[in-house]
mmJSON file of the N, C-alpha and C atoms, coordinates in Angstrom:
{"data_MODEL":{"atom_site":{
"group_PDB":["ATOM","ATOM","ATOM","ATOM","ATOM","ATOM","ATOM","ATOM","ATOM","ATOM","ATOM","ATOM","ATOM","ATOM","ATOM","ATOM","ATOM","ATOM","ATOM","ATOM","ATOM","ATOM","ATOM","ATOM","ATOM","ATOM","ATOM","ATOM","ATOM","ATOM","ATOM","ATOM","ATOM","ATOM","ATOM","ATOM","ATOM","ATOM","ATOM","ATOM","ATOM","ATOM","ATOM","ATOM","ATOM","ATOM","ATOM","ATOM","ATOM","ATOM","ATOM","ATOM","ATOM","ATOM","ATOM","ATOM","ATOM","ATOM","ATOM","ATOM","ATOM","ATOM","ATOM","ATOM","ATOM","ATOM","ATOM","ATOM","ATOM","ATOM","ATOM","ATOM","ATOM","ATOM","ATOM","ATOM","ATOM","ATOM","ATOM","ATOM","ATOM","ATOM","ATOM","ATOM","ATOM","ATOM","ATOM","ATOM","ATOM","ATOM","ATOM","ATOM","ATOM","ATOM","ATOM","ATOM","ATOM","ATOM","ATOM","ATOM","ATOM","ATOM","ATOM","ATOM","ATOM","ATOM","ATOM","ATOM","ATOM","ATOM","ATOM","ATOM","ATOM","ATOM","ATOM","ATOM","ATOM","ATOM","ATOM","ATOM","ATOM","ATOM","ATOM","ATOM","ATOM","ATOM","ATOM","ATOM","ATOM","ATOM","ATOM","ATOM","ATOM","ATOM","ATOM","ATOM","ATOM","ATOM","ATOM","ATOM","ATOM","ATOM","ATOM","ATOM","ATOM","ATOM","ATOM","ATOM","ATOM","ATOM","ATOM","ATOM","ATOM","ATOM","ATOM","ATOM","ATOM","ATOM","ATOM","ATOM","ATOM","ATOM","ATOM","ATOM","ATOM","ATOM","ATOM","ATOM","ATOM","ATOM","ATOM","ATOM","ATOM","ATOM","ATOM","ATOM","ATOM","ATOM","ATOM","ATOM","ATOM","ATOM","ATOM","ATOM","ATOM","ATOM","ATOM","ATOM","ATOM","ATOM","ATOM","ATOM","ATOM","ATOM","ATOM"],
"id":[1,2,3,4,5,6,7,8,9,10,11,12,13,14,15,16,17,18,19,20,21,22,23,24,25,26,27,28,29,30,31,32,33,34,35,36,37,38,39,40,41,42,43,44,45,46,47,48,49,50,51,52,53,54,55,56,57,58,59,60,61,62,63,64,65,66,67,68,69,70,71,72,73,74,75,76,77,78,79,80,81,82,83,84,85,86,87,88,89,90,91,92,93,94,95,96,97,98,99,100,101,102,103,104,105,106,107,108,109,110,111,112,113,114,115,116,117,118,119,120,121,122,123,124,125,126,127,128,129,130,131,132,133,134,135,136,137,138,139,140,141,142,143,144,145,146,147,148,149,150,151,152,153,154,155,156,157,158,159,160,161,162,163,164,165,166,167,168,169,170,171,172,173,174,175,176,177,178,179,180,181,182,183,184,185,186,187,188,189,190,191,192,193,194,195],
"type_symbol":["N","C","C","N","C","C","N","C","C","N","C","C","N","C","C","N","C","C","N","C","C","N","C","C","N","C","C","N","C","C","N","C","C","N","C","C","N","C","C","N","C","C","N","C","C","N","C","C","N","C","C","N","C","C","N","C","C","N","C","C","N","C","C","N","C","C","N","C","C","N","C","C","N","C","C","N","C","C","N","C","C","N","C","C","N","C","C","N","C","C","N","C","C","N","C","C","N","C","C","N","C","C","N","C","C","N","C","C","N","C","C","N","C","C","N","C","C","N","C","C","N","C","C","N","C","C","N","C","C","N","C","C","N","C","C","N","C","C","N","C","C","N","C","C","N","C","C","N","C","C","N","C","C","N","C","C","N","C","C","N","C","C","N","C","C","N","C","C","N","C","C","N","C","C","N","C","C","N","C","C","N","C","C","N","C","C","N","C","C","N","C","C","N","C","C"],
"label_atom_id":["N","CA","C","N","CA","C","N","CA","C","N","CA","C","N","CA","C","N","CA","C","N","CA","C","N","CA","C","N","CA","C","N","CA","C","N","CA","C","N","CA","C","N","CA","C","N","CA","C","N","CA","C","N","CA","C","N","CA","C","N","CA","C","N","CA","C","N","CA","C","N","CA","C","N","CA","C","N","CA","C","N","CA","C","N","CA","C","N","CA","C","N","CA","C","N","CA","C","N","CA","C","N","CA","C","N","CA","C","N","CA","C","N","CA","C","N","CA","C","N","CA","C","N","CA","C","N","CA","C","N","CA","C","N","CA","C","N","CA","C","N","CA","C","N","CA","C","N","CA","C","N","CA","C","N","CA","C","N","CA","C","N","CA","C","N","CA","C","N","CA","C","N","CA","C","N","CA","C","N","CA","C","N","CA","C","N","CA","C","N","CA","C","N","CA","C","N","CA","C","N","CA","C","N","CA","C","N","CA","C","N","CA","C","N","CA","C","N","CA","C","N","CA","C","N","CA","C"],
"label_alt_id":[null,null,null,null,null,null,null,null,null,null,null,null,null,null,null,null,null,null,null,null,null,null,null,null,null,null,null,null,null,null,null,null,null,null,null,null,null,null,null,null,null,null,null,null,null,null,null,null,null,null,null,null,null,null,null,null,null,null,null,null,null,null,null,null,null,null,null,null,null,null,null,null,null,null,null,null,null,null,null,null,null,null,null,null,null,null,null,null,null,null,null,null,null,null,null,null,null,null,null,null,null,null,null,null,null,null,null,null,null,null,null,null,null,null,null,null,null,null,null,null,null,null,null,null,null,null,null,null,null,null,null,null,null,null,null,null,null,null,null,null,null,null,null,null,null,null,null,null,null,null,null,null,null,null,null,null,null,null,null,null,null,null,null,null,null,null,null,null,null,null,null,null,null,null,null,null,null,null,null,null,null,null,null,null,null,null,null,null,null,null,null,null,null,null,null],
"label_comp_id":["MET","MET","MET","LYS","LYS","LYS","VAL","VAL","VAL","ASN","ASN","ASN","CYS","CYS","CYS","LEU","LEU","LEU","SER","SER","SER","CYS","CYS","CYS","GLY","GLY","GLY","HIS","HIS","HIS","LYS","LYS","LYS","VAL","VAL","VAL","ASP","ASP","ASP","ILE","ILE","ILE","ASP","ASP","ASP","ASP","ASP","ASP","SER","SER","SER","TYR","TYR","TYR","ASP","ASP","ASP","ASN","ASN","ASN","TYR","TYR","TYR","GLU","GLU","GLU","GLY","GLY","GLY","HIS","HIS","HIS","ILE","ILE","ILE","LYS","LYS","LYS","CYS","CYS","CYS","TYR","TYR","TYR","ILE","ILE","ILE","CYS","CYS","CYS","GLY","GLY","GLY","SER","SER","SER","ILE","ILE","ILE","LEU","LEU","LEU","GLU","GLU","GLU","ILE","ILE","ILE","ARG","ARG","ARG","ALA","ALA","ALA","GLU","GLU","GLU","GLU","GLU","GLU","GLY","GLY","GLY","MET","MET","MET","ILE","ILE","ILE","LYS","LYS","LYS","SER","SER","SER","VAL","VAL","VAL","LYS","LYS","LYS","PHE","PHE","PHE","VAL","VAL","VAL","LYS","LYS","LYS","MET","MET","MET","ALA","ALA","ALA","PRO","PRO","PRO","ARG","ARG","ARG","PRO","PRO","PRO","SER","SER","SER","LYS","LYS","LYS","GLU","GLU","GLU","GLU","GLU","GLU","VAL","VAL","VAL","PHE","PHE","PHE","GLU","GLU","GLU","ARG","ARG","ARG","THR","THR","THR","LEU","LEU","LEU"],
"label_asym_id":["A","A","A","A","A","A","A","A","A","A","A","A","A","A","A","A","A","A","A","A","A","A","A","A","A","A","A","A","A","A","A","A","A","A","A","A","A","A","A","A","A","A","A","A","A","A","A","A","A","A","A","A","A","A","A","A","A","A","A","A","A","A","A","A","A","A","A","A","A","A","A","A","A","A","A","A","A","A","A","A","A","A","A","A","A","A","A","A","A","A","A","A","A","A","A","A","A","A","A","A","A","A","A","A","A","A","A","A","A","A","A","A","A","A","A","A","A","A","A","A","A","A","A","A","A","A","A","A","A","A","A","A","A","A","A","A","A","A","A","A","A","A","A","A","A","A","A","A","A","A","A","A","A","A","A","A","A","A","A","A","A","A","A","A","A","A","A","A","A","A","A","A","A","A","A","A","A","A","A","A","A","A","A","A","A","A","A","A","A","A","A","A","A","A","A"],
"label_entity_id":["1","1","1","1","1","1","1","1","1","1","1","1","1","1","1","1","1","1","1","1","1","1","1","1","1","1","1","1","1","1","1","1","1","1","1","1","1","1","1","1","1","1","1","1","1","1","1","1","1","1","1","1","1","1","1","1","1","1","1","1","1","1","1","1","1","1","1","1","1","1","1","1","1","1","1","1","1","1","1","1","1","1","1","1","1","1","1","1","1","1","1","1","1","1","1","1","1","1","1","1","1","1","1","1","1","1","1","1","1","1","1","1","1","1","1","1","1","1","1","1","1","1","1","1","1","1","1","1","1","1","1","1","1","1","1","1","1","1","1","1","1","1","1","1","1","1","1","1","1","1","1","1","1","1","1","1","1","1","1","1","1","1","1","1","1","1","1","1","1","1","1","1","1","1","1","1","1","1","1","1","1","1","1","1","1","1","1","1","1","1","1","1","1","1","1"],
"label_seq_id":[1,1,1,2,2,2,3,3,3,4,4,4,5,5,5,6,6,6,7,7,7,8,8,8,9,9,9,10,10,10,11,11,11,12,12,12,13,13,13,14,14,14,15,15,15,16,16,16,17,17,17,18,18,18,19,19,19,20,20,20,21,21,21,22,22,22,23,23,23,24,24,24,25,25,25,26,26,26,27,27,27,28,28,28,29,29,29,30,30,30,31,31,31,32,32,32,33,33,33,34,34,34,35,35,35,36,36,36,37,37,37,38,38,38,39,39,39,40,40,40,41,41,41,42,42,42,43,43,43,44,44,44,45,45,45,46,46,46,47,47,47,48,48,48,49,49,49,50,50,50,51,51,51,52,52,52,53,53,53,54,54,54,55,55,55,56,56,56,57,57,57,58,58,58,59,59,59,60,60,60,61,61,61,62,62,62,63,63,63,64,64,64,65,65,65],
"pdbx_PDB_ins_code":[null,null,null,null,null,null,null,null,null,null,null,null,null,null,null,null,null,null,null,null,null,null,null,null,null,null,null,null,null,null,null,null,null,null,null,null,null,null,null,null,null,null,null,null,null,null,null,null,null,null,null,null,null,null,null,null,null,null,null,null,null,null,null,null,null,null,null,null,null,null,null,null,null,null,null,null,null,null,null,null,null,null,null,null,null,null,null,null,null,null,null,null,null,null,null,null,null,null,null,null,null,null,null,null,null,null,null,null,null,null,null,null,null,null,null,null,null,null,null,null,null,null,null,null,null,null,null,null,null,null,null,null,null,null,null,null,null,null,null,null,null,null,null,null,null,null,null,null,null,null,null,null,null,null,null,null,null,null,null,null,null,null,null,null,null,null,null,null,null,null,null,null,null,null,null,null,null,null,null,null,null,null,null,null,null,null,null,null,null,null,null,null,null,null,null],
"Cartn_x":[0.629,0.243,0.736,0.498,1.101,-0.155,0.626,0.002,0.809,-0.047,-0.114,0.455,1.459,1.494,0.697,0.126,-0.678,0.52,1.539,2.227,3.551,3.796,5.203,4.907,3.998,3.403,4.195,4.852,6.331,5.14,5.285,4.042,5.161,4.488,4.779,4.432,5.067,5.063,5.239,3.685,3.383,3.43,4.177,4.012,2.573,2.278,1.283,0.557,1.813,1.357,0.57,0.22,-0.79,-1.815,-2.001,-3.98,-4.629,-4.632,-5.711,-4.952,-5.138,-4.788,-4.88,-5.392,-5.165,-4.52,-3.785,-3.128,-2.111,-1.347,-0.156,1.324,1.043,2.885,3.369,4.699,5.387,5.607,6.311,6.813,8.389,9.0,10.77,10.979,10.348,11.094,10.923,9.895,9.601,9.112,9.771,8.945,7.293,6.857,4.974,4.455,3.654,2.433,1.87,1.422,-0.092,-1.232,-2.209,-3.325,-3.486,-3.832,-4.58,-5.402,-6.203,-7.56,-7.229,-6.854,-6.562,-7.63,-7.986,-9.162,-9.045,-7.871,-8.138,-7.307,-6.706,-5.282,-5.255,-6.869,-6.884,-6.83,-6.932,-6.623,-8.13,-8.464,-9.941,-9.983,-8.81,-8.726,-7.096,-7.538,-5.897,-6.139,-5.104,-5.145,-4.197,-3.786,-2.667,-2.841,-1.486,-1.378,-1.582,0.17,1.777,2.465,2.928,4.312,5.493,6.413,7.702,8.136,8.664,8.96,10.606,10.773,11.783,12.839,14.279,15.313,15.354,15.602,16.029,16.79,17.481,18.504,20.082,19.683,20.994,21.762,20.832,20.598,21.28,20.957,21.208,22.334,22.832,24.247,24.708,24.893,25.643,26.041,24.994,25.244,26.078,25.631,26.533,28.365,28.784,29.997,30.562],
"Cartn_y":[-1.623,0.195,1.299,2.087,3.879,4.852,5.603,6.829,7.424,9.111,10.015,10.948,11.367,12.676,13.932,13.967,15.372,16.605,15.873,17.223,18.131,17.066,16.817,16.422,15.698,14.664,13.532,13.313,11.992,11.3,10.17,8.662,7.296,7.289,6.308,5.109,3.727,2.677,1.285,1.065,0.53,-0.982,-1.963,-3.019,-4.088,-5.081,-5.985,-6.337,-5.671,-6.473,-4.588,-4.132,-2.802,-2.999,-3.724,-3.852,-3.99,-3.946,-3.967,-3.754,-1.805,-1.161,0.055,0.622,2.045,2.39,3.92,4.114,5.763,5.722,6.695,6.12,7.148,6.607,8.035,7.38,8.635,8.584,9.932,10.268,10.129,9.506,8.963,11.064,11.365,12.729,13.595,13.916,14.982,15.218,14.183,13.608,13.838,14.004,15.195,13.132,13.45,11.973,12.041,11.043,10.58,9.249,9.701,8.748,8.093,6.265,6.077,4.884,4.754,3.678,3.077,1.834,0.525,-0.73,-1.232,-2.532,-3.541,-4.904,-5.679,-4.977,-4.827,-4.106,-2.655,-2.171,-0.858,0.601,1.806,2.485,3.179,3.654,4.068,5.599,5.953,6.367,7.711,8.904,10.014,11.086,10.795,12.555,12.939,13.916,14.79,15.215,14.62,14.669,16.393,15.541,16.563,16.793,18.08,18.133,18.512,18.241,17.385,19.392,19.782,20.716,21.198,22.727,22.856,23.48,23.033,23.662,25.825,26.104,27.804,27.753,29.074,29.018,29.241,29.149,29.135,27.518,26.494,25.233,24.469,25.406,24.835,24.819,26.105,26.35,25.842,26.039,24.743,22.986,23.17,21.653,21.616,22.098,23.029,22.716,23.06,23.736,22.274],
"Cartn_z":[-0.106,0.028,0.12,-0.327,-0.676,-0.204,0.647,1.403,0.909,0.444,0.543,1.36,2.065,3.023,2.721,3.455,3.671,3.482,4.6,3.971,3.093,3.067,1.681,0.244,0.196,-0.669,-1.244,-0.384,-0.456,-0.449,-1.566,-1.354,-0.688,0.507,2.476,1.564,1.674,0.525,2.861,2.49,3.853,3.432,4.521,4.182,4.262,4.342,4.411,5.932,6.772,8.686,8.53,7.69,8.018,6.875,6.703,5.751,6.846,8.421,8.998,10.302,10.344,10.8,11.349,12.332,12.516,13.753,13.061,14.527,13.51,13.96,13.328,12.447,11.751,10.37,10.216,10.487,9.912,8.418,7.818,7.175,7.02,6.539,6.504,5.47,5.112,4.412,5.136,5.629,6.632,7.57,8.126,9.743,9.95,9.546,9.601,10.067,11.513,11.361,10.289,10.666,9.866,10.603,10.551,11.068,9.926,10.003,8.89,9.287,8.329,8.739,7.098,7.941,6.687,7.177,5.699,5.976,4.897,5.303,4.062,2.658,3.184,2.686,1.734,2.414,1.263,2.042,1.689,2.65,2.838,4.624,3.8,4.541,5.216,5.698,6.19,6.382,6.767,6.952,7.759,8.332,8.895,9.148,9.487,11.025,12.221,12.698,12.859,13.226,13.389,11.556,12.236,11.222,12.419,11.388,12.529,12.425,12.918,13.21,13.009,12.285,11.237,11.676,11.696,12.597,11.788,13.123,13.161,12.753,11.538,10.656,11.113,12.853,13.446,13.15,13.642,13.827,11.734,11.338,10.065,10.016,10.379,9.704,10.5,11.984,12.387,12.269,11.794,11.171,9.726,8.702,7.829,7.419,8.884,9.303,9.342],
"occupancy":[1.0,1.0,1.0,1.0,1.0,1.0,1.0,1.0,1.0,1.0,1.0,1.0,1.0,1.0,1.0,1.0,1.0,1.0,1.0,1.0,1.0,1.0,1.0,1.0,1.0,1.0,1.0,1.0,1.0,1.0,1.0,1.0,1.0,1.0,1.0,1.0,1.0,1.0,1.0,1.0,1.0,1.0,1.0,1.0,1.0,1.0,1.0,1.0,1.0,1.0,1.0,1.0,1.0,1.0,1.0,1.0,1.0,1.0,1.0,1.0,1.0,1.0,1.0,1.0,1.0,1.0,1.0,1.0,1.0,1.0,1.0,1.0,1.0,1.0,1.0,1.0,1.0,1.0,1.0,1.0,1.0,1.0,1.0,1.0,1.0,1.0,1.0,1.0,1.0,1.0,1.0,1.0,1.0,1.0,1.0,1.0,1.0,1.0,1.0,1.0,1.0,1.0,1.0,1.0,1.0,1.0,1.0,1.0,1.0,1.0,1.0,1.0,1.0,1.0,1.0,1.0,1.0,1.0,1.0,1.0,1.0,1.0,1.0,1.0,1.0,1.0,1.0,1.0,1.0,1.0,1.0,1.0,1.0,1.0,1.0,1.0,1.0,1.0,1.0,1.0,1.0,1.0,1.0,1.0,1.0,1.0,1.0,1.0,1.0,1.0,1.0,1.0,1.0,1.0,1.0,1.0,1.0,1.0,1.0,1.0,1.0,1.0,1.0,1.0,1.0,1.0,1.0,1.0,1.0,1.0,1.0,1.0,1.0,1.0,1.0,1.0,1.0,1.0,1.0,1.0,1.0,1.0,1.0,1.0,1.0,1.0,1.0,1.0,1.0,1.0,1.0,1.0,1.0,1.0,1.0],
"B_iso_or_equiv":[0.0,0.0,0.0,0.0,0.0,0.0,0.0,0.0,0.0,0.0,0.0,0.0,0.0,0.0,0.0,0.0,0.0,0.0,0.0,0.0,0.0,0.0,0.0,0.0,0.0,0.0,0.0,0.0,0.0,0.0,0.0,0.0,0.0,0.0,0.0,0.0,0.0,0.0,0.0,0.0,0.0,0.0,0.0,0.0,0.0,0.0,0.0,0.0,0.0,0.0,0.0,0.0,0.0,0.0,0.0,0.0,0.0,0.0,0.0,0.0,0.0,0.0,0.0,0.0,0.0,0.0,0.0,0.0,0.0,0.0,0.0,0.0,0.0,0.0,0.0,0.0,0.0,0.0,0.0,0.0,0.0,0.0,0.0,0.0,0.0,0.0,0.0,0.0,0.0,0.0,0.0,0.0,0.0,0.0,0.0,0.0,0.0,0.0,0.0,0.0,0.0,0.0,0.0,0.0,0.0,0.0,0.0,0.0,0.0,0.0,0.0,0.0,0.0,0.0,0.0,0.0,0.0,0.0,0.0,0.0,0.0,0.0,0.0,0.0,0.0,0.0,0.0,0.0,0.0,0.0,0.0,0.0,0.0,0.0,0.0,0.0,0.0,0.0,0.0,0.0,0.0,0.0,0.0,0.0,0.0,0.0,0.0,0.0,0.0,0.0,0.0,0.0,0.0,0.0,0.0,0.0,0.0,0.0,0.0,0.0,0.0,0.0,0.0,0.0,0.0,0.0,0.0,0.0,0.0,0.0,0.0,0.0,0.0,0.0,0.0,0.0,0.0,0.0,0.0,0.0,0.0,0.0,0.0,0.0,0.0,0.0,0.0,0.0,0.0,0.0,0.0,0.0,0.0,0.0,0.0],
"pdbx_formal_charge":[null,null,null,null,null,null,null,null,null,null,null,null,null,null,null,null,null,null,null,null,null,null,null,null,null,null,null,null,null,null,null,null,null,null,null,null,null,null,null,null,null,null,null,null,null,null,null,null,null,null,null,null,null,null,null,null,null,null,null,null,null,null,null,null,null,null,null,null,null,null,null,null,null,null,null,null,null,null,null,null,null,null,null,null,null,null,null,null,null,null,null,null,null,null,null,null,null,null,null,null,null,null,null,null,null,null,null,null,null,null,null,null,null,null,null,null,null,null,null,null,null,null,null,null,null,null,null,null,null,null,null,null,null,null,null,null,null,null,null,null,null,null,null,null,null,null,null,null,null,null,null,null,null,null,null,null,null,null,null,null,null,null,null,null,null,null,null,null,null,null,null,null,null,null,null,null,null,null,null,null,null,null,null,null,null,null,null,null,null,null,null,null,null,null,null],
"auth_seq_id":[1,1,1,2,2,2,3,3,3,4,4,4,5,5,5,6,6,6,7,7,7,8,8,8,9,9,9,10,10,10,11,11,11,12,12,12,13,13,13,14,14,14,15,15,15,16,16,16,17,17,17,18,18,18,19,19,19,20,20,20,21,21,21,22,22,22,23,23,23,24,24,24,25,25,25,26,26,26,27,27,27,28,28,28,29,29,29,30,30,30,31,31,31,32,32,32,33,33,33,34,34,34,35,35,35,36,36,36,37,37,37,38,38,38,39,39,39,40,40,40,41,41,41,42,42,42,43,43,43,44,44,44,45,45,45,46,46,46,47,47,47,48,48,48,49,49,49,50,50,50,51,51,51,52,52,52,53,53,53,54,54,54,55,55,55,56,56,56,57,57,57,58,58,58,59,59,59,60,60,60,61,61,61,62,62,62,63,63,63,64,64,64,65,65,65],
"auth_comp_id":["MET","MET","MET","LYS","LYS","LYS","VAL","VAL","VAL","ASN","ASN","ASN","CYS","CYS","CYS","LEU","LEU","LEU","SER","SER","SER","CYS","CYS","CYS","GLY","GLY","GLY","HIS","HIS","HIS","LYS","LYS","LYS","VAL","VAL","VAL","ASP","ASP","ASP","ILE","ILE","ILE","ASP","ASP","ASP","ASP","ASP","ASP","SER","SER","SER","TYR","TYR","TYR","ASP","ASP","ASP","ASN","ASN","ASN","TYR","TYR","TYR","GLU","GLU","GLU","GLY","GLY","GLY","HIS","HIS","HIS","ILE","ILE","ILE","LYS","LYS","LYS","CYS","CYS","CYS","TYR","TYR","TYR","ILE","ILE","ILE","CYS","CYS","CYS","GLY","GLY","GLY","SER","SER","SER","ILE","ILE","ILE","LEU","LEU","LEU","GLU","GLU","GLU","ILE","ILE","ILE","ARG","ARG","ARG","ALA","ALA","ALA","GLU","GLU","GLU","GLU","GLU","GLU","GLY","GLY","GLY","MET","MET","MET","ILE","ILE","ILE","LYS","LYS","LYS","SER","SER","SER","VAL","VAL","VAL","LYS","LYS","LYS","PHE","PHE","PHE","VAL","VAL","VAL","LYS","LYS","LYS","MET","MET","MET","ALA","ALA","ALA","PRO","PRO","PRO","ARG","ARG","ARG","PRO","PRO","PRO","SER","SER","SER","LYS","LYS","LYS","GLU","GLU","GLU","GLU","GLU","GLU","VAL","VAL","VAL","PHE","PHE","PHE","GLU","GLU","GLU","ARG","ARG","ARG","THR","THR","THR","LEU","LEU","LEU"],
"auth_asym_id":["A","A","A","A","A","A","A","A","A","A","A","A","A","A","A","A","A","A","A","A","A","A","A","A","A","A","A","A","A","A","A","A","A","A","A","A","A","A","A","A","A","A","A","A","A","A","A","A","A","A","A","A","A","A","A","A","A","A","A","A","A","A","A","A","A","A","A","A","A","A","A","A","A","A","A","A","A","A","A","A","A","A","A","A","A","A","A","A","A","A","A","A","A","A","A","A","A","A","A","A","A","A","A","A","A","A","A","A","A","A","A","A","A","A","A","A","A","A","A","A","A","A","A","A","A","A","A","A","A","A","A","A","A","A","A","A","A","A","A","A","A","A","A","A","A","A","A","A","A","A","A","A","A","A","A","A","A","A","A","A","A","A","A","A","A","A","A","A","A","A","A","A","A","A","A","A","A","A","A","A","A","A","A","A","A","A","A","A","A","A","A","A","A","A","A"],
"auth_atom_id":["N","CA","C","N","CA","C","N","CA","C","N","CA","C","N","CA","C","N","CA","C","N","CA","C","N","CA","C","N","CA","C","N","CA","C","N","CA","C","N","CA","C","N","CA","C","N","CA","C","N","CA","C","N","CA","C","N","CA","C","N","CA","C","N","CA","C","N","CA","C","N","CA","C","N","CA","C","N","CA","C","N","CA","C","N","CA","C","N","CA","C","N","CA","C","N","CA","C","N","CA","C","N","CA","C","N","CA","C","N","CA","C","N","CA","C","N","CA","C","N","CA","C","N","CA","C","N","CA","C","N","CA","C","N","CA","C","N","CA","C","N","CA","C","N","CA","C","N","CA","C","N","CA","C","N","CA","C","N","CA","C","N","CA","C","N","CA","C","N","CA","C","N","CA","C","N","CA","C","N","CA","C","N","CA","C","N","CA","C","N","CA","C","N","CA","C","N","CA","C","N","CA","C","N","CA","C","N","CA","C","N","CA","C","N","CA","C","N","CA","C","N","CA","C","N","CA","C"],
"pdbx_PDB_model_num":[1,1,1,1,1,1,1,1,1,1,1,1,1,1,1,1,1,1,1,1,1,1,1,1,1,1,1,1,1,1,1,1,1,1,1,1,1,1,1,1,1,1,1,1,1,1,1,1,1,1,1,1,1,1,1,1,1,1,1,1,1,1,1,1,1,1,1,1,1,1,1,1,1,1,1,1,1,1,1,1,1,1,1,1,1,1,1,1,1,1,1,1,1,1,1,1,1,1,1,1,1,1,1,1,1,1,1,1,1,1,1,1,1,1,1,1,1,1,1,1,1,1,1,1,1,1,1,1,1,1,1,1,1,1,1,1,1,1,1,1,1,1,1,1,1,1,1,1,1,1,1,1,1,1,1,1,1,1,1,1,1,1,1,1,1,1,1,1,1,1,1,1,1,1,1,1,1,1,1,1,1,1,1,1,1,1,1,1,1,1,1,1,1,1,1]
}}}
């Protein structure tokens, strides 16, 4: 199954263990949290829960040194 991240649009691949699942998943590209409900291998709903915090300009600068 694939779920489009509601924050960045990336397609998040979900394996078969999520065929009957209700709960949170994390987009590994932007870090946003999505709440999904899947039944019998099909996505029934996707809700945006939380966006990952963006680093400040100082943090980005420190990481690049």
